[in-house]
C-alpha positions as CSV (number, residue, x, y, z in Angstrom):
1,M,2.5,-60.2,-16.6
2,D,3.9,-61.6,-19.3
3,S,5.1,-60.1,-22.7
4,I,2.6,-61.9,-24.8
5,S,-0.2,-60.6,-22.5
6,Q,1.1,-57.2,-22.3
7,A,1.4,-56.9,-26.2
8,A,-2.1,-58.5,-26.5
9,L,-3.6,-55.8,-24.1
10,G,-1.6,-52.9,-25.8
11,A,-2.8,-54.0,-29.2
12,V,-6.8,-54.3,-28.4
13,V,-6.5,-50.9,-26.4
14,G,-4.7,-49.3,-29.5
15,E,-7.5,-50.8,-31.7
16,T,-10.1,-49.4,-29.5
17,I,-8.6,-45.7,-29.6
18,L,-7.4,-45.3,-33.1
19,G,-8.4,-48.4,-35.0
20,P,-11.2,-46.8,-37.1
21,K,-8.6,-44.2,-38.4
22,V,-5.3,-46.2,-39.2
23,G,-6.8,-49.7,-39.1
24,N,-4.4,-52.6,-38.3
25,R,-1.3,-49.9,-37.6
26,A,-3.5,-49.2,-34.4
27,L,-3.0,-53.0,-33.3
28,I,0.7,-53.2,-34.2
29,W,1.5,-50.0,-32.5
30,G,-0.7,-50.8,-29.3
31,A,1.4,-53.7,-29.1
32,V,4.4,-52.3,-29.3
33,A,3.7,-49.5,-26.9
34,G,2.2,-52.0,-24.6
35,T,5.7,-53.9,-24.6
36,L,8.0,-51.3,-24.1
37,P,7.9,-50.9,-20.3
38,D,9.1,-54.6,-20.0
39,L,12.1,-53.9,-22.5
40,D,13.8,-52.8,-19.4
41,V,15.3,-56.3,-19.5
42,L,17.1,-55.2,-22.5
43,F,19.6,-53.6,-20.2
44,Y,20.7,-56.7,-17.6
45,P,23.9,-57.3,-19.7
46,L,25.1,-53.6,-18.5
47,M,24.5,-54.4,-14.9
48,D,25.0,-57.0,-11.9
49,E,22.9,-59.2,-10.3
50,V,21.9,-56.8,-7.4
51,T,21.2,-53.8,-9.8
52,R,18.8,-55.9,-12.0
53,L,16.7,-56.9,-9.0
54,G,15.8,-53.2,-8.4
55,W,16.0,-52.4,-12.3
56,H,12.9,-54.6,-13.8
57,R,9.7,-52.9,-13.3
58,G,11.4,-50.1,-11.8
59,I,11.8,-46.7,-13.4
60,S,10.4,-48.2,-16.8
61,H,7.1,-48.9,-15.0
62,S,7.1,-44.9,-13.6
63,L,3.8,-43.4,-14.1
64,L,5.5,-40.1,-14.3
65,L,8.1,-41.3,-16.7
66,N,5.6,-42.9,-19.0
67,C,3.1,-40.0,-18.8
68,A,6.0,-38.0,-20.3
69,L,7.2,-40.5,-22.7
70,A,3.7,-40.8,-24.6
71,P,3.9,-37.4,-26.5
72,V,7.1,-38.2,-27.5
73,L,6.3,-41.8,-29.0
74,G,3.1,-40.0,-30.2
75,W,5.2,-37.7,-32.1
76,V,7.3,-40.6,-33.5
77,L,4.5,-42.6,-34.3
78,F,2.8,-39.9,-36.4
79,R,6.0,-39.2,-38.1
80,L,6.0,-42.9,-39.1
81,N,2.4,-43.3,-40.2
82,G,1.6,-40.2,-42.5
83,R,-1.2,-37.7,-41.4
84,R,-4.0,-40.7,-41.0
85,A,-4.1,-39.2,-37.4
86,S,-3.0,-36.6,-35.9
87,V,0.0,-36.0,-33.2
88,K,-2.7,-35.8,-30.3
89,D,-4.3,-39.0,-31.5
90,W,-1.1,-41.0,-31.5
91,S,0.2,-39.6,-28.1
92,V,-3.3,-40.7,-26.5
93,L,-3.0,-44.2,-28.0
94,S,0.8,-44.3,-26.6
95,L,0.0,-42.9,-23.2
96,A,-3.4,-45.3,-22.9
97,C,-1.3,-48.4,-23.9
98,L,1.8,-47.5,-21.9
99,L,-0.2,-47.2,-18.5
100,S,-2.2,-50.3,-19.3
101,A,0.7,-52.2,-19.3
102,V,1.9,-50.8,-16.2
103,L,-1.1,-51.4,-14.5
104,L,-1.5,-54.5,-15.5
105,D,1.8,-55.7,-14.0
106,C,0.5,-53.9,-10.6
107,F,-2.2,-57.1,-10.5
108,T,0.8,-59.7,-10.2
109,V,2.6,-60.5,-7.1
110,Y,6.3,-59.2,-8.6
111,G,5.9,-55.8,-7.6
112,T,6.2,-52.6,-9.4
113,Q,7.6,-49.4,-9.0
114,V,5.1,-47.0,-10.5
115,F,6.2,-44.1,-8.1
116,Q,9.8,-44.0,-9.2
117,P,11.9,-42.0,-9.1
118,F,10.4,-40.5,-5.7
119,S,9.8,-43.9,-4.0
120,D,10.9,-47.6,-4.5
121,Y,7.7,-48.9,-3.0
122,Q,6.4,-52.2,-4.8
123,V,2.6,-52.1,-5.7
124,G,1.4,-55.9,-6.1
125,F,-2.1,-56.8,-5.8
126,N,-1.3,-60.4,-6.1
127,N,-4.7,-61.6,-7.5
128,I,-3.6,-62.7,-10.8
129,S,-0.6,-65.0,-11.9
130,I,2.1,-63.6,-13.9
131,I,1.0,-65.9,-16.7
132,D,-2.8,-66.8,-17.0
133,P,-4.2,-67.9,-20.2
134,L,-7.9,-67.0,-19.1
135,Y,-6.9,-63.7,-19.1
136,T,-4.7,-63.3,-22.2
137,V,-7.0,-65.8,-24.7
138,P,-9.9,-63.7,-25.2
139,L,-7.4,-60.9,-26.1
140,L,-5.5,-63.0,-28.5
141,F,-9.0,-64.1,-29.9
142,A,-10.2,-60.4,-30.6
143,I,-7.0,-59.6,-32.3
144,A,-7.1,-62.9,-34.7
145,V,-10.8,-61.9,-35.6
146,A,-10.3,-58.1,-36.0
147,L,-7.4,-59.1,-38.7
148,F,-10.0,-60.9,-40.8
149,L,-12.6,-57.7,-40.4
150,R,-10.8,-55.0,-41.8
151,R,-13.5,-54.2,-44.3
152,S,-16.1,-54.2,-41.2
153,P,-15.1,-51.4,-38.9
154,G,-18.1,-51.8,-36.9
155,A,-17.8,-55.4,-36.5
156,R,-14.3,-55.4,-35.9
157,R,-14.8,-52.8,-33.1
158,A,-17.4,-55.0,-31.5
159,V,-15.2,-57.8,-31.4
160,V,-12.2,-55.9,-30.0
161,L,-14.4,-54.5,-27.1
162,T,-15.9,-57.7,-26.4
163,G,-12.2,-59.2,-25.9
164,L,-11.3,-56.5,-23.7
165,A,-14.5,-56.5,-21.8
166,L,-14.1,-60.4,-21.1
167,S,-10.5,-60.0,-20.1
168,T,-11.4,-57.2,-17.8
169,M,-14.3,-59.3,-16.0
170,Y,-11.6,-62.1,-15.6
171,M,-9.4,-59.6,-14.0
172,G,-12.3,-58.2,-11.6
173,M,-13.3,-61.7,-11.1
174,S,-9.5,-62.6,-9.5
175,I,-10.1,-59.7,-7.3
176,V,-13.6,-61.0,-5.9
177,I,-12.0,-64.6,-5.5
178,K,-9.0,-63.4,-3.5
179,T,-11.4,-61.5,-1.2
180,H,-13.3,-64.9,-0.7
181,V,-10.1,-66.8,-0.5
182,G,-8.7,-64.2,2.2
183,S,-12.0,-64.8,4.5
184,V,-11.4,-68.2,4.3
185,V,-7.7,-68.5,5.2
186,K,-8.6,-66.4,8.0
187,Q,-11.1,-68.3,9.5
188,S,-9.1,-71.6,9.0
189,L,-5.9,-69.9,10.6
190,A,-8.2,-68.6,13.5
191,R,-9.9,-72.1,14.0
192,Q,-6.3,-73.8,14.2
193,G,-4.9,-71.1,16.6
194,I,-2.4,-69.5,14.5
195,S,-1.9,-65.9,15.4
196,H,-0.2,-63.9,12.5
197,E,1.3,-60.7,12.1
198,R,0.7,-60.6,7.6
199,L,-1.1,-62.6,5.3
200,M,-0.5,-63.2,1.6
201,T,-2.8,-65.1,-0.6
202,T,-1.6,-65.3,-4.2
203,P,-3.3,-67.6,-7.1
204,T,-0.7,-70.3,-8.4
205,L,0.7,-70.4,-11.8
206,F,-2.0,-70.3,-15.0
207,N,-5.3,-69.9,-12.8
208,T,-7.4,-68.4,-10.0
209,V,-8.6,-71.4,-8.7
210,L,-5.9,-72.7,-6.6
211,W,-4.4,-69.8,-4.2
212,R,-1.5,-70.4,-1.9
213,A,-1.4,-68.4,1.5
214,T,1.4,-67.3,3.4
215,A,0.8,-66.2,7.0
216,E,3.7,-64.5,9.0
217,V,4.4,-65.3,12.5
218,P,7.4,-63.8,14.3
219,D,10.2,-66.9,13.6
220,G,8.6,-67.8,10.0
221,F,5.4,-68.4,8.4
222,Y,2.7,-70.8,8.0
223,V,1.8,-72.1,4.0
224,G,-1.1,-73.7,2.7
225,Y,-2.9,-74.2,-0.4
226,Y,-6.9,-73.6,-1.1
227,S,-8.6,-74.6,-4.0
228,L,-12.2,-73.6,-4.7
229,F,-12.9,-77.2,-5.4
230,D,-11.7,-78.2,-1.9
231,T,-14.0,-80.2,0.0
232,R,-11.9,-80.2,3.1
233,S,-13.0,-78.2,5.8
234,E,-9.5,-77.0,6.9
235,I,-6.5,-75.7,5.1
236,E,-3.0,-77.7,5.9
237,F,-0.8,-75.1,6.9
238,N,3.1,-76.3,6.8
239,F,5.8,-74.2,8.8
240,I,8.4,-72.5,7.3
241,G,11.4,-71.1,9.5
242,R,12.6,-67.5,8.3
243,N,16.3,-68.5,9.7
244,D,17.3,-65.0,10.0
245,A,20.2,-66.2,12.4
246,L,21.8,-67.1,9.2
247,L,22.1,-63.6,7.9
248,E,24.1,-62.1,11.0
249,G,26.9,-60.3,9.7
250,I,25.7,-60.0,6.2
251,R,22.4,-58.4,6.7
252,D,23.9,-54.8,5.8
253,S,25.5,-56.0,2.9
254,R,24.3,-54.6,-0.6
255,A,23.2,-57.9,-2.0
256,V,21.0,-58.9,1.1
257,S,19.7,-55.4,1.5
258,Q,18.5,-55.7,-1.8
259,L,16.9,-58.9,-1.6
260,L,15.3,-58.0,1.9
261,W,13.4,-55.1,0.0
262,F,12.5,-57.1,-3.1
263,S,10.8,-59.8,-1.3
264,N,9.3,-57.5,1.2
265,G,10.0,-59.6,4.2
266,W,8.5,-62.7,2.5
267,Y,11.7,-65.2,2.3
268,T,13.4,-67.9,4.0
269,V,17.3,-68.7,4.3
270,G,19.0,-72.0,4.2
271,E,22.3,-73.6,4.1
272,A,24.1,-75.2,1.0
273,G,26.0,-78.0,0.6
274,D,29.2,-75.9,0.0
275,G,28.8,-73.5,2.9
276,S,26.9,-70.8,1.1
277,L,23.4,-69.6,1.8
278,V,20.3,-69.9,-0.3
279,F,17.8,-66.7,-0.2
280,S,14.4,-67.7,-1.3
281,D,11.6,-65.3,-2.0
282,L,8.5,-67.0,-0.8
283,R,5.7,-64.8,-2.5
284,F,6.5,-66.7,-6.1
285,G,5.6,-70.2,-4.3
286,E,7.0,-73.5,-4.8
287,I,6.9,-76.0,-7.9
288,H,5.7,-79.4,-6.5
289,T,6.0,-83.0,-8.5
290,D,5.2,-84.9,-5.0
291,S,2.6,-84.0,-2.2
292,E,5.1,-85.8,0.3
293,R,8.2,-83.6,-0.5
294,Q,8.9,-80.0,0.0
295,G,8.5,-78.3,-3.4
296,Q,11.2,-76.3,-5.4
297,Y,11.3,-72.3,-4.8
298,V,10.7,-70.5,-7.8
299,F,12.8,-67.6,-6.9
300,N,16.2,-68.1,-5.2
301,W,19.7,-66.8,-4.9
302,R,22.7,-68.1,-3.7
303,L,24.8,-65.9,-1.4
304,V,28.5,-66.3,-1.3
305,T,30.7,-63.9,1.1
306,D,34.3,-63.6,-0.2
307,Q,37.0,-61.1,1.3
308,S,34.1,-59.3,3.2
309,R,31.9,-59.0,0.4
310,T,28.5,-60.8,-0.5
311,L,27.8,-61.8,-3.9
312,M,24.7,-63.0,-5.1
313,T,23.4,-65.2,-7.9
314,Q,19.9,-66.3,-9.3
315,L,19.4,-69.8,-8.9
316,D,16.7,-71.9,-11.3
317,P,14.5,-74.3,-9.4
318,E,15.6,-77.9,-10.0
319,V,12.5,-79.8,-11.2
320,D,13.4,-83.2,-12.5
321,D,10.1,-83.8,-14.3
322,A,7.9,-80.6,-15.6
323,G,5.3,-82.8,-17.1
324,K,4.6,-84.3,-13.6
325,A,4.9,-81.0,-11.9
326,M,2.0,-79.6,-14.1
327,Q,0.1,-82.9,-13.4
328,F,0.2,-82.4,-9.8
329,L,-0.7,-78.7,-10.2
330,W,-4.0,-79.7,-12.1
331,Q,-4.7,-82.1,-9.7
332,R,-4.4,-80.0,-6.8
333,I,-6.5,-77.5,-8.9
334,R,-9.4,-79.9,-8.9
335,G,-9.2,-80.0,-5.1
336,H,-7.2,-83.6,-5.0
């Protein structure tokens, strides 16, 4: 998830484990440890576009690496914070916060390579948005209250555990909702006679009410949206062609091979006006400002072949009116 959520979860976990012994230091160092895995982006200037795609949420999110790092970080924190807690105490805090950050990322759609360096398989449960305030706010509220309860360890611990319980319950609820949405989508596909090979359901940005369903067929995908507040009996699906023929001759290039791996096969290819190709990852959905128009895909790359070498450049979505996009999202969440 986003860095604020990672830091907030780390702070609450750190406080739960070591707060009674070291006070606010547990919050602070828990937040730091919870953010560490996502700091892999600091190495981006040293890499090209292709390498970055496999680096983020790669080795830095390895279960093996983080388990090995925990005692080292624990020793460092012990040296920095005196003898209020033992090396073992700080190592336990480090391990819990590092692994909580890795696990949290697994619930999103991005894909987390927790089995590195043995496998680049991307774990993504797709049950929560990369940014979801309803998950993060209880953690932030618990941290804010805990800072004012320094002299009341019992009350402080109760507040922190309550915040952690609420966010965890919300995460669990998102899994239940995803199961329900999957059932609704499958029934709607069956009634419309759409036989699919794979099905992906993901929540839209900031919420777990409005979901995007992508059903794979041999030559492309059927995409539809479903809100828990929808009153319509059927989901309206739009067909998106994969357009694989456009990749002929460059499919085995380093850039395209990386994009095919990263997208896990959920992609579409289009032609740009300048003769280049645009590769769009469908997992992250679109940004809509008008129900009558195709939305702008969130993750896109321009592919240009120069002297038998295919180069890729990430493109930002072109959104003319962000406010209108948010208004459209809100209306669709409400079932309109």
